[in-house]
ZAMIVO-61076 format. One record per residue (C-alpha): residue number from 1; x, y, z. Coordinates in steps of 0.05 Angstrom, whole numbers, plus 5000, padded with zeros to 4 digits. Layout:
BEGIN
<NUM; <X; Y; Z>>
...
END
This chain:
BEGIN
<1; <3773; 5797; 6078>>
<2; <3706; 5818; 6106>>
<3; <3712; 5812; 6181>>
<4; <3644; 5799; 6213>>
<5; <3634; 5833; 6279>>
<6; <3580; 5825; 6332>>
<7; <3576; 5877; 6388>>
<8; <3545; 5854; 6454>>
<9; <3528; 5904; 6509>>
<10; <3565; 5884; 6573>>
<11; <3516; 5908; 6625>>
<12; <3514; 5838; 6656>>
<13; <3586; 5817; 6651>>
<14; <3578; 5757; 6696>>
<15; <3554; 5719; 6635>>
<16; <3615; 5734; 6594>>
<17; <3671; 5691; 6620>>
<18; <3722; 5695; 6676>>
<19; <3773; 5737; 6638>>
<20; <3723; 5791; 6622>>
<21; <3691; 5787; 6691>>
<22; <3758; 5799; 6725>>
<23; <3770; 5861; 6683>>
<24; <3701; 5887; 6694>>
<25; <3690; 5866; 6766>>
<26; <3664; 5934; 6786>>
<27; <3602; 5920; 6745>>
<28; <3588; 5852; 6775>>
<29; <3518; 5840; 6804>>
<30; <3478; 5780; 6826>>
<31; <3425; 5759; 6776>>
<32; <3376; 5702; 6766>>
<33; <3358; 5675; 6698>>
<34; <3340; 5613; 6658>>
<35; <3366; 5579; 6595>>
<36; <3320; 5575; 6534>>
<37; <3344; 5515; 6494>>
<38; <3284; 5520; 6448>>
<39; <3309; 5585; 6418>>
<40; <3359; 5582; 6360>>
<41; <3418; 5629; 6355>>
<42; <3443; 5643; 6285>>
<43; <3510; 5675; 6270>>
<44; <3529; 5696; 6198>>
<45; <3469; 5656; 6172>>
<46; <3490; 5592; 6207>>
<47; <3455; 5557; 6265>>
<48; <3497; 5551; 6328>>
<49; <3494; 5512; 6393>>
<50; <3488; 5575; 6434>>
<51; <3434; 5575; 6488>>
<52; <3409; 5644; 6506>>
<53; <3399; 5661; 6579>>
<54; <3338; 5703; 6596>>
<55; <3341; 5751; 6654>>
<56; <3282; 5797; 6668>>
<57; <3257; 5783; 6598>>
<58; <3324; 5803; 6565>>
<59; <3365; 5751; 6526>>
<60; <3440; 5744; 6539>>
<61; <3495; 5699; 6510>>
<62; <3555; 5667; 6546>>
<63; <3600; 5700; 6496>>
<64; <3671; 5680; 6513>>
<65; <3666; 5605; 6513>>
<66; <3616; 5601; 6456>>
<67; <3654; 5651; 6412>>
<68; <3718; 5611; 6418>>
<69; <3683; 5547; 6397>>
<70; <3653; 5583; 6338>>
<71; <3719; 5610; 6313>>
<72; <3712; 5681; 6339>>
<73; <3762; 5724; 6376>>
<74; <3733; 5763; 6435>>
<75; <3757; 5831; 6456>>
<76; <3728; 5869; 6514>>
<77; <3727; 5946; 6515>>
<78; <3724; 5974; 6586>>
<79; <3714; 6043; 6557>>
<80; <3646; 6030; 6525>>
<81; <3630; 5965; 6562>>
<82; <3624; 5923; 6499>>
<83; <3650; 5859; 6470>>
<84; <3674; 5853; 6398>>
<85; <3669; 5784; 6367>>
<86; <3711; 5780; 6304>>
<87; <3706; 5718; 6259>>
<88; <3772; 5684; 6244>>
<89; <3792; 5669; 6173>>
<90; <3801; 5594; 6163>>
<91; <3867; 5605; 6127>>
<92; <3902; 5644; 6182>>
<93; <3933; 5613; 6243>>
<94; <3913; 5636; 6312>>
<95; <3854; 5676; 6285>>
<96; <3901; 5730; 6260>>
<97; <3870; 5760; 6197>>
<98; <3924; 5812; 6192>>
<99; <3957; 5789; 6128>>
<100; <3893; 5778; 6089>>
<101; <3865; 5843; 6115>>
<102; <3924; 5879; 6081>>
<103; <3916; 5846; 6013>>
<104; <3903; 5891; 5955>>
<105; <3852; 5879; 5900>>
<106; <3852; 5887; 5825>>
<107; <3796; 5872; 5776>>
<108; <3821; 5876; 5705>>
<109; <3849; 5843; 5644>>
<110; <3916; 5808; 5630>>
<111; <3958; 5846; 5580>>
<112; <4011; 5792; 5578>>
<113; <4030; 5728; 5614>>
<114; <4104; 5711; 5616>>
<115; <4132; 5644; 5641>>
<116; <4190; 5650; 5690>>
<117; <4249; 5604; 5698>>
<118; <4224; 5578; 5765>>
<119; <4157; 5554; 5737>>
<120; <4118; 5615; 5759>>
<121; <4084; 5665; 5713>>
<122; <4087; 5741; 5712>>
<123; <4021; 5774; 5694>>
<124; <4018; 5846; 5668>>
<125; <3949; 5868; 5691>>
<126; <3910; 5933; 5683>>
<127; <3841; 5950; 5710>>
<128; <3807; 5977; 5771>>
<129; <3829; 5968; 5843>>
<130; <3879; 5989; 5895>>
<131; <3928; 6000; 5838>>
<132; <3909; 6005; 5765>>
<133; <3971; 5972; 5737>>
<134; <4009; 5915; 5771>>
<135; <4058; 5860; 5753>>
<136; <4035; 5799; 5790>>
<137; <4073; 5735; 5803>>
<138; <4030; 5672; 5801>>
<139; <4064; 5611; 5829>>
<140; <4049; 5545; 5865>>
<141; <4026; 5584; 5927>>
<142; <3974; 5623; 5888>>
<143; <3902; 5600; 5894>>
<144; <3881; 5600; 5821>>
<145; <3808; 5583; 5806>>
<146; <3750; 5601; 5760>>
<147; <3687; 5634; 5786>>
<148; <3659; 5566; 5808>>
<149; <3721; 5549; 5849>>
<150; <3750; 5500; 5799>>
<151; <3826; 5499; 5794>>
<152; <3857; 5535; 5734>>
<153; <3927; 5523; 5708>>
<154; <3972; 5584; 5705>>
<155; <3995; 5564; 5635>>
<156; <3924; 5577; 5610>>
<157; <3927; 5650; 5628>>
<158; <3940; 5696; 5569>>
<159; <3927; 5765; 5541>>
<160; <3853; 5780; 5545>>
<161; <3838; 5738; 5606>>
<162; <3795; 5776; 5656>>
<163; <3815; 5764; 5729>>
<164; <3802; 5788; 5799>>
<165; <3866; 5785; 5839>>
<166; <3882; 5791; 5912>>
<167; <3956; 5806; 5921>>
<168; <4006; 5830; 5972>>
<169; <4011; 5845; 6028>>
<170; <4077; 5875; 6003>>
<171; <4092; 5907; 5936>>
<172; <4155; 5937; 5906>>
<173; <4160; 6013; 5902>>
<174; <4175; 6009; 5827>>
<175; <4126; 6030; 5773>>
<176; <4088; 5988; 5758>>
<177; <4089; 5956; 5826>>
<178; <4106; 5882; 5830>>
<179; <4074; 5835; 5879>>
<180; <4055; 5763; 5893>>
<181; <3985; 5741; 5875>>
<182; <3954; 5705; 5935>>
<183; <3888; 5690; 5900>>
<184; <3866; 5697; 5828>>
<185; <3795; 5685; 5803>>
<186; <3793; 5676; 5728>>
<187; <3735; 5705; 5688>>
<188; <3719; 5708; 5614>>
<189; <3769; 5705; 5558>>
<190; <3764; 5766; 5513>>
<191; <3788; 5775; 5442>>
<192; <3848; 5821; 5434>>
<193; <3860; 5868; 5376>>
<194; <3914; 5921; 5369>>
<195; <3898; 5971; 5315>>
<196; <3886; 6044; 5297>>
<197; <3821; 6081; 5312>>
<198; <3786; 6102; 5248>>
<199; <3721; 6130; 5276>>
<200; <3694; 6152; 5344>>
<201; <3620; 6167; 5357>>
<202; <3584; 6187; 5421>>
<203; <3519; 6148; 5431>>
<204; <3462; 6149; 5480>>
<205; <3491; 6088; 5514>>
<206; <3564; 6109; 5513>>
<207; <3613; 6108; 5455>>
<208; <3622; 6071; 5390>>
<209; <3693; 6062; 5365>>
<210; <3714; 6032; 5299>>
<211; <3785; 6004; 5295>>
<212; <3822; 5978; 5234>>
<213; <3817; 5993; 5160>>
<214; <3773; 5957; 5110>>
<215; <3821; 5930; 5058>>
<216; <3796; 5911; 4988>>
<217; <3725; 5911; 5013>>
<218; <3741; 5862; 5068>>
<219; <3702; 5886; 5128>>
<220; <3731; 5831; 5172>>
<221; <3794; 5873; 5183>>
<222; <3751; 5924; 5219>>
<223; <3713; 5918; 5284>>
<224; <3660; 5965; 5311>>
<225; <3664; 5967; 5387>>
<226; <3606; 5988; 5431>>
<227; <3629; 6017; 5497>>
<228; <3579; 6026; 5553>>
<229; <3582; 6082; 5603>>
<230; <3618; 6035; 5651>>
<231; <3672; 6015; 5600>>
<232; <3741; 6038; 5620>>
<233; <3784; 6076; 5571>>
<234; <3855; 6077; 5598>>
<235; <3927; 6088; 5580>>
<236; <3979; 6034; 5582>>
<237; <3990; 6046; 5656>>
<238; <3917; 6032; 5672>>
<239; <3899; 6105; 5688>>
<240; <3830; 6127; 5664>>
<241; <3829; 6178; 5608>>
<242; <3770; 6217; 5579>>
<243; <3733; 6187; 5521>>
<244; <3731; 6255; 5488>>
<245; <3807; 6251; 5480>>
<246; <3802; 6189; 5436>>
<247; <3811; 6210; 5364>>
<248; <3819; 6175; 5296>>
<249; <3892; 6155; 5287>>
<250; <3901; 6135; 5360>>
<251; <3931; 6065; 5367>>
<252; <3893; 6022; 5417>>
<253; <3888; 5952; 5444>>
<254; <3817; 5929; 5450>>
<255; <3793; 5872; 5496>>
<256; <3725; 5853; 5468>>
<257; <3676; 5798; 5451>>
<258; <3678; 5741; 5441>>
<259; <3606; 5755; 5420>>
<260; <3603; 5790; 5353>>
<261; <3549; 5804; 5301>>
<262; <3554; 5771; 5233>>
<263; <3552; 5839; 5199>>
<264; <3610; 5870; 5161>>
<265; <3644; 5900; 5197>>
<266; <3625; 5858; 5258>>
<267; <3600; 5894; 5320>>
<268; <3620; 5873; 5390>>
<269; <3618; 5899; 5461>>
<270; <3686; 5924; 5487>>
<271; <3704; 5915; 5560>>
<272; <3772; 5949; 5564>>
<273; <3803; 5997; 5514>>
<274; <3876; 6016; 5523>>
<275; <3903; 6077; 5486>>
<276; <3977; 6069; 5469>>
<277; <3993; 6142; 5456>>
<278; <4036; 6149; 5518>>
<279; <4059; 6077; 5525>>
<280; <4131; 6078; 5550>>
<281; <4185; 6046; 5509>>
<282; <4204; 5977; 5535>>
<283; <4278; 5972; 5546>>
<284; <4309; 5904; 5536>>
<285; <4377; 5876; 5556>>
<286; <4418; 5827; 5516>>
<287; <4426; 5758; 5549>>
<288; <4499; 5773; 5564>>
<289; <4479; 5837; 5600>>
<290; <4426; 5801; 5640>>
<291; <4477; 5750; 5663>>
<292; <4526; 5806; 5681>>
<293; <4475; 5843; 5724>>
<294; <4455; 5778; 5758>>
<295; <4528; 5766; 5777>>
<296; <4537; 5837; 5801>>
<297; <4473; 5833; 5843>>
<298; <4494; 5768; 5875>>
<299; <4558; 5800; 5898>>
<300; <4519; 5857; 5930>>
<301; <4471; 5815; 5972>>
<302; <4468; 5846; 6042>>
<303; <4505; 5810; 6098>>
<304; <4465; 5751; 6124>>
<305; <4414; 5752; 6066>>
<306; <4443; 5698; 6022>>
<307; <4415; 5643; 6067>>
<308; <4345; 5673; 6060>>
<309; <4345; 5678; 5983>>
<310; <4301; 5626; 5949>>
<311; <4315; 5648; 5877>>
<312; <4374; 5615; 5843>>
<313; <4431; 5661; 5823>>
<314; <4418; 5654; 5749>>
<315; <4342; 5659; 5754>>
<316; <4335; 5728; 5787>>
<317; <4286; 5775; 5752>>
<318; <4324; 5830; 5715>>
<319; <4287; 5892; 5691>>
<320; <4300; 5962; 5665>>
<321; <4260; 6016; 5701>>
<322; <4254; 6092; 5700>>
<323; <4299; 6122; 5753>>
<324; <4245; 6174; 5769>>
<325; <4196; 6119; 5788>>
<326; <4244; 6075; 5827>>
<327; <4238; 6062; 5902>>
<328; <4312; 6050; 5911>>
<329; <4347; 6072; 5975>>
<330; <4419; 6092; 5959>>
<331; <4471; 6063; 6006>>
<332; <4525; 6117; 6001>>
<333; <4530; 6192; 5989>>
<334; <4563; 6178; 5921>>
<335; <4506; 6131; 5903>>
<336; <4455; 6185; 5923>>
<337; <4490; 6235; 5877>>
<338; <4491; 6186; 5820>>
<339; <4418; 6168; 5830>>
<340; <4398; 6242; 5828>>
<341; <4439; 6253; 5765>>
<342; <4406; 6194; 5731>>
<343; <4337; 6220; 5751>>
<344; <4353; 6290; 5727>>
<345; <4369; 6266; 5657>>
<346; <4310; 6218; 5654>>
<347; <4356; 6157; 5657>>
<348; <4344; 6084; 5672>>
<349; <4362; 6035; 5727>>
<350; <4368; 5960; 5727>>
<351; <4334; 5920; 5782>>
<352; <4352; 5849; 5801>>
<353; <4299; 5817; 5845>>
<354; <4302; 5755; 5889>>
<355; <4247; 5718; 5926>>
<356; <4265; 5704; 5998>>
<357; <4236; 5665; 6056>>
<358; <4221; 5733; 6088>>
<359; <4177; 5759; 6032>>
<360; <4113; 5755; 6073>>
<361; <4144; 5799; 6125>>
<362; <4191; 5844; 6086>>
<363; <4176; 5835; 6012>>
<364; <4226; 5813; 5958>>
<365; <4299; 5834; 5958>>
<366; <4316; 5879; 5899>>
<367; <4386; 5903; 5882>>
<368; <4391; 5965; 5838>>
<369; <4444; 5990; 5789>>
<370; <4454; 6048; 5741>>
<371; <4440; 6021; 5671>>
<372; <4496; 6059; 5636>>
<373; <4554; 6052; 5685>>
<374; <4530; 5988; 5719>>
<375; <4546; 6022; 5785>>
<376; <4513; 5993; 5846>>
<377; <4464; 6044; 5877>>
<378; <4426; 6008; 5932>>
<379; <4365; 5966; 5948>>
<380; <4291; 5978; 5937>>
<381; <4255; 5994; 6002>>
<382; <4229; 5932; 6036>>
<383; <4171; 5934; 6084>>
END
């Protein structure tokens, strides 16, 4: 959120409202002035009803009463004798922009969109922003629109969709982090192709990368991708890597087009290129194991938390994560020792995550177990 601030020198505080005047009474002085209703006062590009008061040729505004009517909060600083007028966001009660001010941003491309049991969708997104790789939950509370403000259905999101997301204010301490998408603006839909690099060439404008093999003279199985100097080459975790490291034989996922030349092979601009050389293996659990971990997690809900949980027992999100990247807080000394042992051997943990009615304040509730022994370790740190 861009907070708009106006600073007004408080040399004549008698014009600034009783609350300010009381605090700054030592500066009070008698003045004579006149109101100029023929002069317009514009704030943030909008005309207002403010009437400036002229005293000795200098214009002043009755800040406190007018600011409140205009949706501004007023704060007086006795130290530097100034007023700060901060515009309130329409979506926050009481003029408190705290939550939105803490939202994180990500401009990138959807790698996958997975429907959840509760009707929400989980987006795997990489790109540029506060974090380069995030798992975002899009649900009924997410404002989902295109660039013109028109509503977009979550079911229409898929791999290759470019988005700008505002998420948070809380995020899990796992890797990648998981968070709730507050607002998602949907951009262009790119073509997606996973294949092997066959040629890389440095050009004056950036890089040209050919992926795929021409089979039996069929050039359609190949694509020549033109990458500008601003095009991001990244690994599967969204971290930037040097273009010089891209070699023939590297497996990549290209997000390109949809514009292509009619030549063979076709040529197209590429917007994101993901190298899969260090993509971590994705662990999966059998349905029976998922059910078992859900039951175990439900039995380990902290005292008093069951009434706050919004997720149904059999709909909790169950995932396998690297122990070294987990944000779990072990609850006992034995659990700490087990956690360290799992980390030392590069082992895995299982997280079971619930949405609660306290998520905006604390974040989701995540129960963590050792994958091999199914031993309870603790809970991911909440805010």
